[in-house]
N, C-alpha and C positions, 0 to 999 in steps of 0.2 A: 461291553465297548468300556475303552479309554474314558472315563467325562469329561473329554475337549473334546470326541469326535461326537458323545453326546450333542454338547454347547454347539457345535458349529452346524449339529445336523436340525436343533431345534432354528436354531440361526433362520439356516433357507429354505425353512418351513414356512416362516412367517407372513403374512398376507397382510399386517394387518397398515393401516394407511398411516404416515408421519408426514411430520409438519421439515420442511425442506430449510435449506439454508444456501446459499451462495458460499465460496470461498472467500476471503477477501480479493481485489482485483484490485492492480495498477493500472490507473488511467492518468493522462497530463492535464496536470488544472492549470489555465491561466485568467489570471483577475486582472483585469484594463479598468486600471480607473477612467475621470473625466481628461484626465492630462497626463497619467503615467500608467506606466506596470507595476501592481502590488505585489503581485505574487505571478511565480511561473515552473513548476518542477512538477515531477511526476511525486504522484502521492498513492498510498496505498489504502484501502477504503473496504468497504463492508456495510452495508444496512446495519443500522446502530441507533440507540436513543439519543435523543437530539437534547441539550437542553438551553435556554434563551433565554434574557432576562424579560423580551416582550412575550413571549409566546410559550414559556412552559416548558415542559417536559414532555416528549413525544416521540414514539415511533417513528424512526424513517426509514423504510425499509422495501415500498409500493404497496405495501398491503393493504393502501388507505385510496389506491385508485379503483376506478370500478371500470371494466373490474378490476379485483387486485390483480396484481402482476408482481415477479417477486417468488420468495424475498432477497434482496438483494441490495449491491450497493447504488447509489444513487446520489446524482448532481450535488443535493444536501447537504451529503453523509461525505461525500467529495469536498468539500464546498471548509468542514466542521471541519477535516480533517488537512487540509493545510492550511485553514490556522491555527490547528495545535501543531503541523509542523512550522511555518513562515512566523509562531509568536506574535499575531495579531489577533481581533478577537473579532466579532459579526452579530447582529441585531436582527432579528425580524417578528412578527405575530406568526398565530396559530390559527388558521382560517376556515376550523374543520375539521380538516384533511390531511394541509401541508402546512411548512414553514414558507412564509413568503418574505426575501431577504430585504431591510428596509434599509442597513449597515454594513458595509462591509471595512476592516481598516477604520481610517477617518474621515469614510464618505458616506454621507446621507441620502438618503432619496430628496427628491425634492417636490412638497403634492403640486406648491403653486405654479411652477414650472413644468410640470410631467417629467420629471427625468426620475427614472427609477430601472433599479439594479432590475434586469434579467441571463438568463444562462441560456448558449450554445454550445450542443453538442456536435461533434464533428460538423459544425460552421452552420448548422441550421437552429435556428431557435426554435424551444422546446415550444408545446403548445398541451402540456398537462405540466401541474407543479415539479417543482425538485423532490418529492418523495414520492413521486408515480412514475419513475422513469427508471428502468432498471440498465447501470452499466454493464458492456463490455467490455474485454482486458483490453488497453491500448486507446481508449476513446480520450479523444479530446475534447473535456468540458470546458466551456472556455466564460466566466463569469464577465459581465460587461454593465458600465454606468448608463443612463439614458442609453439600454438595449431598446425602447419599444419607438425610437426613433430611426434603428437602424436597418430601414426598410430592406436595402441592397444585403443584408447580410455580414459576413466578415471575411476581411479580407488576408490573403496566403501571400506570403512575399518570398520568395526563389530566387537563390539566383551565384553566382560564381562567388568562392567565399576569398580571395587574393586577386589582390592585382597591383600596379606600378602607377605611378604620378604622368607616365606617358600612355598610360591606356585605360580606355573606362570600365565600367565595370557594368558587365551587362546583366539584367534582372529582369524581372516578368511578375505581374501581379495577375492573380487573380483570383475568384470565390470559393470561397473554401471549400461551400459547400454542394459546387457543381461544375467546379474548374473549369467555369469561364473565364475568359478573360477581360479585365475591366478597364476601362481608357478611362483617362483623367486621375488618375491615382499618384497624389505627389511622394516622391520617394529621394530622397535631401533634396537638390537643387532641380529637379527635372521634375516630368509627370508623363505617364506612359501614354500610349498609341494605341490604335485601334485593332492589333493585338494585345494588349496587356503589357509589352514591352517600351524598356526605355535605358541610355546608357546614362551613367551616372560620372560626372569626374571627379577627382579627387587631386588637388593640388601639393599635399601635403602629407609626407611618411606617418604613420599611424595606424592605430586599429580605432576603427567603425563602428557605428552599433545603427544599424539606419532599418526605419520601419516605412512602411506604407499604411498613407491615410488618405481617406476621401470623405468627402460630406455623405450622410444615409450611410457609412458603414460604422464596424468596429475593426480600429486598425490592425495592423497585422503584426505576428510575431517578431522580432527584430533578427536580423541579420549580420552577422559582426561579420566584419571584412578587415581585411590586413590589406596595407598598403606601406609597399615600400618601393625603394632608389629603383628604374629601369636597369636590368640585367642581374640584381640580386635574389638569391632563394627566398620563397614567398614565407612571409612572418618573421624574417627573422634579426630586424634592422633593430627593432624597438620592444620586442619581448623579451626579457632578460629574468622575468618572474616566474618561480613554481606557482602553478593552482594548487588549489587545496580537494579536500573530496573528504564525502563524507559515506558510509558504507552502514547501511540498516538489516538488522537479522533479528527475528523473534530469539530470544531468550530461550522457548523449547516452542521446538517447529512447526506443535501442533495448535498453536494459536493464530498461526496464519495458514495453514494449509490442512488438508484433510488425510493426507495419503503422505507416502514417504519420501519428501522432498521437502526444502526446506526454500522458504520463497527470501532472495536476495536483493535489496537495492541500493544504488549508489547513486551520488551527483556530486559532478567534478564543479568550483568555482575558478573562474582562472581572474574575476578583478572586474574592474570595469574597463581595466588600462588592458587587460592582458589580448593574447591572441583567441582564447576559445578551446577552452578541450577539444581536441580533435580524437582522444582512442583511451582505454583503462585496459589495465590486466587485472584480474584476479585469482589469488588462488587459496587453498587451504590445508590443512594438516588436521591427524586426528587428535586430540587431547588425549595424552595416557600412552600415547604411540611408542615405541621405544625408537623409531629410528628421527622421529620429528622433522621428516621431510614435508615440506611443501611440494603441494601437487595441482597443478594448472589448472582451472576451472573456464578461464577465457583470458586471452591476448589480443592484444589488437582488435578490440571488442567497441563498437561502436554505442550498445545497448546498454541499458543501467539498467535493466534485470535478469534476475536469471532464477530457473528451478534447477537443486542440484540433488541428487539423491540421494540420500545418506542412512547408515544402517541401523536395526533400531536397538536403542541403550548407548547411540554413541555420540559422543561432543563433539563439536570440529572449533577448530578458530579456523574463521574467514578474516582476509584482507585485500583489499584494493588502492590500487595506486592510477592517479588520473596522469594523460600525458600530453599537453598542450600542443599549437599548430604550430612554435616555434621550437618544441623537441625539449621543453623544460618538464621533468618528472616531479610527481606531488610522493612529499613522504606517505606511506602507506598508514591506511585507514584499517584499523581489527575490528572485529567482531567475533564472540561466539554463541555459536544454538546447539542445542540437546534435541536429537531424535528422540521422542519419549519411545515407552515398550508398551504395544496395544493389548487389549485387557485380554485378548483371543491367544498371547504368548506362550509357550509352553512354559517360561521362564516364572508369569504368575501359578500360584498356586490357591486356587479358589475350593473352599471348604464343598462339600460333598452335595452336604442343603442347603438351598437358600439362596444359591442365584439362578439367574433365566440370561440367556444373550437373545439380544433384543436387536434387530436394522435398524437407526437410527441417520438418516443422509445427512445432518450436521456432524455428526460425531467424527470423531478421525477413525478412519479408515472404515467409516459406514458403523460403526457396533459401542454397542456399552454392555456390559457386562453390571445384572440389576439384582438389587436384592429387596424383600422386602418384609425378613425376618429376622427380626434381634440375633444378635449370636452366628450370622452369616460372615466368616470371616476370607480373608485373602493374605495370604505370604509372599515375600519377595525376597532374593540373598542378593544385593548388590554390593556393588564396590564404588566407593566415594563420598562426602561428606554432608549429604542427607537424601530426602525424594523429595519428591510433590504428586498427590492427585491429580489427575486433571477429570474433573468434573463437570457435574453445573447445577445450580441451587437448582429446584424443585415446589411447584405452588406445593404442596403439603411432602415437601421432604424430610428426611428424617436426620439424626444425628450419628457422627459417624468416628472413631477413635484412631488416630492414625498413632502408632509408634513406631521405633525404632531404638532397638537394643536396650528395650525397657522403657523408656522416654516418651513419654506420649503427652496430646492433646485432644479435646473432645471439640468440634464443629460441628452448628448446624449448618443444614445443607437447604434450609425454605428458604425460598423467596425468586424473582423472575430468572426464571428460565434462560439460559444461551449457552449453547453447546460450546466446548474448548474454547471456556472463558476461567471456568472458577477453578484457581488452585488451593490445595492445602497439604500445605508444607511439614514437613516431620522439625524437631529440631534437632539443630545445625550437633553431627558428631565429628570426633578426628577423622582427617583422610583415612580406607582402610576398609574391609570387608565387615559389612552388617544384614542385618535382618527386619525386613522391614514388614507391619502389619495391619492389616484393616480390618475393624471390626465395625459390623450394624450393630446400634446401641436403639433400637423401637424396631416396632413392626411400621414402621413411613419409608418410602423406598429410599434409598440411597443407589449409588450409580460409578463406577471404576469406566471408564471412557479410557483413559492411557498410565503408564506412571514413568515419570522424570526422573531420570538419574543428577545431581549435583554432582559435580565432578572437583 
C-alpha cells in the first residue's frame, strides 16, 4: 500500500484525546468612554496570551473559567486586539483567574467614585470575567466606562439614514439585550415616547451623527444621517469626498483559518463629515496567472467579512473598494495571501521512516505529520522565491533544518505550543523552480503542519 494511504489510515484510526482550539473569530467591538466613543470597528480575535503592566502575562482563552470553557476567543482577547488595531493601550490587574480592565486608552477607573470598566456581549453584561466567556462569530462586544451603574443595560438606536430639512427623522430606541422599547431616551433635541419612538427635526443640511442616551444605560452606537434640502436626492448635497478603506488578509491563510479558506475583513471610513459607507466591492486574482484577470468576490455588499475558498499552494491578490451613500468611490486597498500546502498533500514527500500522521483539532486541516527520529526528512518541489514551514513549538521540541537548493538554517522548536503560529522560513532564493528539504536533527519531536510558498 502506498505510504500516503498508510499515513491516512493511521490518521483515521487514531482515538487519542487532543487539545482543541477555536479558529480566529470576527466580532464587533465598541468601547464607550465616559463622554465619547473610543473605538468602534470589527476585530478578528482568538484566545491568546495577554500581557498588561499591572497583571503580567497570562493565557486568556476560557480555560480559567470554572468549569473551563473553550478554548477560544474572549472579550479580553477582543479588547487586546482592538487596542492593537486602534493604536491605544489598556491595563488591568490579574486576579488569579482573569484580567480586570482598569484603564482603556486614557480613561482610568475611579475607585473613589465607584466607576469601573465593564463588558457587555450582545447587550447583556457578563457575570464572569473577560477571559472566561467564549465569543461567537459576529458577537457585539461592548466595553463601557462606569458600567456597573448602567443597570438598564445598553441602548440600540435605529432609524432612517437620510431625511430632508422639511421632514423630521423617525427613530426608535430599544434595549439591546431584550429588544424592548425605551422611553425617555434623549436623541438629538427630542426624547422617546413610551413606544421608544421619536421624531428628530433638522433645520440645516449636513451629515449628522446622533446617539441615544439615558441615565442608567450605556449610550447607543451612532446613527449617521444625511440631511438634504427638499426634493434633492439623499446624501448628495454636501458629500463630495471619497471614503477610504482598509483591507486585512493573512499573509498565510492558515494563520487565521484551519481549512482551505482565506479570511478577509475590511472597513471603510467616510470621515466625520461624510455620508457614511454604504457598500463594498471585493475582487481577487491569482498571482502568477497568465491572464491577470480580477474575479468578483462580492459586489454591492454591506458585509465587512468574507471566507473565500482558495487552491492549495496558490497565492492571491485581493482588493476592496468602498462606496459611500453619495456615490463616491474610494481608491482600492489591496492585500495578498497564500494558501499553504497541507502535510498530507501528495506534493510533500516524506521519508519512509520516522513520520506519523496525527489528528490535531487546532492544526491546519486538522492534521500534522510528526517525527521523533533523527534524520527523518521531507521534500517538496516549488516555484517561487522561498518557502516557510508552518508548525508549532513543543515543550520538548527538537531542532529542524530547513533548506532550499543547499542554503539552510537550523531552528529549535522547543517552547510554548500554539498551532498555526510558528513559521520557519527558508533563505530567500531567486524566483524560479526550487527544492525544499526539511530534516529532523534529533530524537525530539518536530511537526509539519503545512508548507507556504513565497511568490
